[in-house]
N, C-alpha and C positions, 0 to 999 in steps of 0.2 A: 427580466425577462424571467418568468417561473423556469426551472431547471427540474427534472427528473430521467429518470434510465429510460421515458420513454420517447424524452427529444434529446438528448444529450448525443453529443456524438459518441458512436460506439467504437470499442478495438479489442481483440483479444489477444491474450498472450500468453507464453508459456505453452503446455500442452491443451490447456481447457478452459482458463481461465479467462473472465470479462473485466472490460474497463469503461466507464463511462465517463466523461469530462464536462464535469457539471460549471466549473469555473476557469475557464481557460487563460488566465492574465498572466503575461508574464510575472507581474511581482506576487502573485499568490495563484497555485492552480489548486485545485477540487477537485477530487477523481473519486468515483463510488468503485467499488471492487468488488468480484465475486471469485471465491476459489472454492473448489470441489473439495470433497476430501481426499487424502495423500497427492496432495498438487505443494509445490514451494516455490518462489522464484530465487532466479541468480541472485547468491551473494555478491552485495556491493558497496559501494559509500558514493557520496556525494561532496564535491570540493565544497558546496558555498550552501547549498539547499539546507534548510532544516524543516523537518518533516514531524507530523502528528497522524498516527494510525489511531482512528477512533470504531472500534465493533459494533457495529449495529443488530446483529445474530451471530450466532454462534459462539465458535471459541477459536483465536489465531494464536499459533506461536511464534514470536519473534524472538528470535536470534541477534544481540546485541554486545558486540566487541566480544564474543564466547560465552556471555549468558544468556541463559532460553530463561523466557518471561511466556507466562501463560496467559492469554487477555479473553475472559469471559464478554458478552455482548455487555455495551454501557461501560464499556473501559477503555481506556488506551496508553497509549507510550510514546513519550518525542523524541526524535532520533536526531542528534546533533550532527554538524556537518562533520565530516571524516568519520564517522560512526559506521564502523562494516554491520551489516546487519543484511537479515533473511527474515522475511514473512515466510510460513509455513502453515499448511493445515492440517493438522496430525489426527483431527478429528476423524467421525464417520459420517460429516454434515457440512452442509454447507457453510463458508462462512460468509458474510456481507460487512463491509468494511469503507470506510472514508479515508482517505488519504491528502492531507492538506499542506502543500510544500509554499514555504517562502523562502527565496523568490522560486520560479519555477522549476521544475529536475530535466527539463527539456537541454540536453547538450551536456548536462551536467552529474551523468553516471558513469561510475568505473565500476565494471564488474570484476570480481575476482575468481581466483580457479580456473 
């Protein structure tokens, strides 16, 4: 089935962020997310899941194990299992990105701080 944000399952997270589940499979989950300016997720890690964040538009800041990475559109970063990370939007515009997780992160997230 063709998927996009118009027909995918939608959820809100954080204060003002959006997520659309494009592929809900247990072996690989694909989510498109939108973060408005000045938003951030809770710093966390996953015991098993490996993730890849790919920026579609805007600029995402990813903190991974204490190092900050600026990710402009059409670039991404891999997060290994146990990698402590936090996605942030430090810019003045929305950022849209894909999060590909293998396997799914459902039940595999440990929040920090």
